[in-house]
N, C-alpha and C positions, 0 to 999 in steps of 0.2 A: 078775628083774633085781636085781643086788646093790644094797644101800643105798649112797647116795653117802657116807654117814658112815664107810664103811670106809676112805676116803681122807682125808676132812676133815669136821669138824663144820660147816663153813660151807656154806650153800646154794649151789647152782649157779643163776646168773641168766642167762637167755637173752634178749637183745634181738633181737626179730624185726622183719622188714619195715623194715629200715634201710638207708641208703646209707653206705658206708665208703670213705674215700679210700685207694687203694692204687696205687702207681706213678703218681701224678699223675692218676689217673682215679677217678671215683666209681663204685663197684660195689655192686650190691645183694647183701647178705649178712646173716647173723646174727652177733651178737657174744656170746660165752660168757664169763662171769666167775665165778670162785670164789675166795674167800679173798684178795681183793685182786689177783688176776692174771687176765689174759686167757688163755683156754684154747684149745688146739688141739682142735676138735670131733671130728676123726677119732680122735685118741688117747682122747678122753673116751668116745666110743661104743665103739670096738673093744677098747681095753685095759681100761677100767673098766666098760664096759656101763652107763654112767650116763646119766641124763636130767636135764632142767632141773627144779629145784624151783620156780622162779619164772619166768614169761614176761612180758615187757613189750613191747607192740606199739608200735613207733616211728612207725607210720602213714606210712611212706615218707620220714621225715625223715633228714637227714644227721646222723650221729653223729661228732663230732670233738673233739679236745682243746679246752679252753676258751681264750679269747683273752687275751693279755697286752697291756695298754695302758700304754706307758711314758711317755706324755705326755697328761695329762688335768688340766685346771686346775680342774675342779669340775663341778657339775651339779645340777639339781633345786633351784636357789636357793642352793646351797652354793658358796662361793668359797674355795678353799684358800689364797689369798693375803690373806685378811682374818683378823686376830686377833680372833675373837669369843669371847664367854664360853662358847658352846655348840659350839666347834669340833669336839670329839670326837663329839658327836651328829651333826654335819654330815657328817663323814667316814664315820661308820657308815651314814648314810642313803645316800650315794653308793655305798658299798660294797654295800649291799643292792640298790639299784635297778639297777645295771649288770649284775647277774646275769642279768636277763631279756633282755639283749642279748648274752649269751654271754661277757662279759668276767669272768674268774674270778680275775684278779690284776692289780694296777695300781700305778703310781708316781704318787702325788699330786704335782702339779706346781705350783710357785710361780713366778710371773712376777716381774720386777724389782720389788723392794720396799725400803722403808727397813730398816735393821738391826733396829729394834725389832720389826718384824713377824716376821723370821726367828727372833729370840730368843724370841718368844712361841709361834710356831706349831711350829717344828721339834721341840721337846721333846714335843709332843703327837702326832707321827707316829711310831708304833712299827711294827716289822715283825711281821706275824702271818700265819698260814695262813688260807686261806679255808675256807668251809663253807656250811652251809645259812643261816647268819646273814649271809653277805655274801662278797664277793670278798676275796682275800688282799691284803695291803699289802706291797710289796716294798721300800719305802723311798722317800724323797722325790727328785724331780727338780727341781733348782734351775736354772731358765732365766733367767740373769742374776744380778746386775746388771752383770757384767763382760763387757759386749757393746758393739758399735759404735754410736756415736751415729747414724751414717749409715744403719744398718740396724736401728734400734730397733723398727720396726714399731709394735705397740700398747703397747710398754713405756714407762713414764713417764721422760722424759729427765732430770728433776731427781733421779732415784734412781740413775742410772748411776754406776759406779765403775771405777777402774783399779787396776792392781797396782804402779804406779810407785814407791810409797813403801816398802812392806814386803813386796811379793810375796805369798807364802803367808800371812804374818801379816795382811795386809790382808783376805784372804779369810776367815780365821778370825775376825777381829774383826767382820766383816760378818755372817757366818752364826751365830756364837756356838758352834755345835756341829755336828759332822759325823757324829754317832753313827749316825743312821738315814738318812743321805744316800746315794742309790744312783747318781745321775747329776748332773753339773754341766755346763751348757751355757755355753761362753765363746767369745770371739772370739780366735783364735790369733795375730792380728797385733798384739795389745796387748803393750807392753813387759813383759818378765819373765814372759810367759805360759808359756814352756817350763819354768821353775822350778815353777810352780804345777801344770802338767800332770804333771810327774814326781812331785811330792809326792802329788797326788790318786791317781794310779795306784798308787803304793806302798801307799796306804791301802785299796786295793781298790775305789775309786770310779771309775765309768765317766766318762770325759771326752768330751763331745760338742762338736762345732764348729758354731756357728750364730750368727745375727744378726751377720754379719761381712762385712768387705770384704777378707778375706784372698785373696791370689793362690795359685796352686797350690803354689809352693815353700814358702810359709808353712804351708799346710795339710799338706803332706808332712812338714815338720819337726815339726809337732804330732803327727802319727801316729807318727813315729819316737821321740817322747818318751812315747808311750803312749796318745794319743787313739784311740778305736775307733768313734766314732759321729758321725753328722751329723744335726743337728736340722732337721726338715722341709726336706728337699732341695728346692732351687730357690727356696724362700721365704726372704726376708731374707738374701740373699747376692748376690754379684756374679753376673750372668747368664753363662751359658756363652759363651766367646769362643774362636775357633779358635787364637788366639795365646797365650792364657792362660785355660784353662777354669775357673780358680778352684777353690773347694772341690768343685765338681761333678766336676772332673778326677780326684778320688781314686777314683772308681768304676773307672777303668782305669789308674791310675798304676802304674808299674813301680818306684816308690820305696817302696812299702809293704813293711815288713820281712817276710822269709820266715816263714811260719807264722802270720801275723796276718791277720785279716779285718776290713775296715772295713764297718760296717753303716750304713744310712742310713734315717731315718724319712721317711715321706711321708704327707700328708693326702690321701687318695683320695676327695675329695668332688665333683670336677668343677669346683670353684671355685678352691681353692688350687692345684690342679695339673690341667692338661689331660690327659685320658686318653692322648693321644699322648706327652706327656712322661713319664708313668708307664711306658708301654711301652718307651720308649727307655732309661730307667734300669734297668728290670727285665731287658731283653735285654743290656744292658752288664754288669750285675752282679747276676744273679738270686739269688745266695746271700747278698746283703746287705740285701735289702729288708725293712723293718719298717713295717707299717702302724700309724699312730697316729691318734687322733681329734683331739687338741688341743682337746677339748671345753671349754666354759666354763660358768659358773654357770647360764646360760640354757638349757642342754640340758634337754629335757623340759618346758620351760615355754612359755607363749604369747609371741608377739612383744611387744616392749616394751623398757623400760630395765632393765638388770642391771649387775652389776659385773664387772670384770676387774682384780683387784688394786686399785690406787689410782685407777683410772679408771672412769667410767661409760660403758657401751656400749649401743648400741641395736640390737636384732635386727629386721631388716626382711626378711621372707621367709627365705631360706636364708643371707643375709649378715648380718654384724654389723659395726657401725661405731662408732668412738669418737664419743660423742654430741657432744662439743664441736666436732668437725670436720664433723658431718653437715650442718649448715646451710650451711657454706662449700662443701661438695661439691655440694649441691643447687643452690646459687646459681651454681656454675660449670658446671652441666649435666652433672656426672659424679660417680661414686662410686668413686674410686680409693683409698679408705682401706683400712686393714687389715681383712680379713674373717676371721671364725672360723666354722666349721661348727658348728651346734648340735645335730647328731645324735650318737648314742652310738657308732656304728660306721660305718666307711667304706661308702658305698652306691653308689659309681661305679667299678666294677671292670671292666677289660677281660676278655673271656671266659677268656683263658688264666689270669689270676690268680684269677678267680672259681671256677675248677675246682680251685684249690689254695690255699684260705684258710689251711690249717694251717701251712704254712711261714712265710708273711709275717705271720701274726697270732699264731702259737704258738711254733714251734721257733726261729725267728730271734730274736725278742726274748728268749727263754729263753737262747739261746746268747750273745747280747750281754751279758746280765747275769751270765753264768757264765764270762766269758772265752772264750766260744764253744766250750768243751768241756763241754757240759752233763752233769752227773752227777745220778743219781736222788735223791741226798740234798740237792742244792742247792735252797733254798726257791724260787728263781725258776723251777725246772724243774717245780714242782708245778702241775698243771693240773686242771681238771675237764672231764669230757665235756659237750658241749653238743649239743642237738638243734636242727636248723634245717630249716624247711619247704622253703626254698630260699635259697641264699646271696644277700644277707647277712641275710635276715630270720630272726632267731634265736628259738628258743623258750625253753627253760629249762635251765640247767646242772645236772649232777648229780655223777658220780663223779670223785674226785680221782686223777689219774695223772701220773707223771713224763713230760715231753716226750720222745718218741723211745724210750720204754721200755714195758713191758707191765704194770708194777706198778700196782695200784689200791689206794688206802688207805681209801676210804669206801664203804659200801653204797649201792646206787643209790636215788635218790628222785626220779623224774621227775614232772613236772607239765606235761603237754601243754596248751598254751593254745589 
């Protein structure tokens, strides 16, 4: 048999005993890779008469592109909304830790904070590719402070701001810099928000609608000015109503400009969103769903008190509450406060979605951040392959690939746990 080096000096790697998603179905097959590209095994064997130089047994695991989390507030004791002296070390820690959950790139998310926090933290969030050292950073997601008081959720009310004085200049003075900002969540019903949305969009920043009391027409106007995302659909917005469905109505609106797609994030933990609501949204607009964790600093830690930006929160089981409100809620016999899931990846998926994690956790967020025409050269399209014993319990990521393409940029380095 001819040497493989007659075609390329790079070794041929064969991933055996793995399951691969094809046409929305998991199929058992092998994956062949050489010189950063997935190979056609038939051409490899019959045309080149070549064989694998390296074989890696996936032991029946799913092999899929790495996940992109566009809304993660921190984890493992690190709060992205706190200006600490060791902030860079903290973001590095989260970047490394989330690899074991299959997340290979993410947007560090800051909740509503004082301007001083943005001015100190944002310059320390740089865009970088992922690798063995940790998941890639795609830029910051700024969730607030330009949001509705009525739908503030766990955001501190005293830090909320408006655009009424200087519109975009108000935003610039609050954040200080937009250099590495990828997403801004705002309430579209706020005065002069249209000016802000247009300016952000022109700068290549994704505008997301959330923490809002906007009606459908206000949401549609925001989309017409450039907004393309909805922050945690159903949460912190007006509930769906048949006479005015509010922001939720964007999923089936006929006022979305031609050629534009609206994406929507959902926290699929069974707490923020009932599985039936998730199914309704997905069936109404399957090409827009983006799963997010909205994880907080307490992710990966024991129950107890942790921070969420300017507030102290308490983890109790799978729920998290603002600590100052917990006593009131307990005294009232209920716990209707804001909850945050402290897991690192959605774990409550209907069967149809569990069979297709790649779209909702990989290609859709990549398309969102690339203007939904994802190109191989776009940083947000760079993924790593992940192994999963069964969705969503992931093992460890390895090879970097562009979403929806076959190019691979790093050699494999699996570590089955």
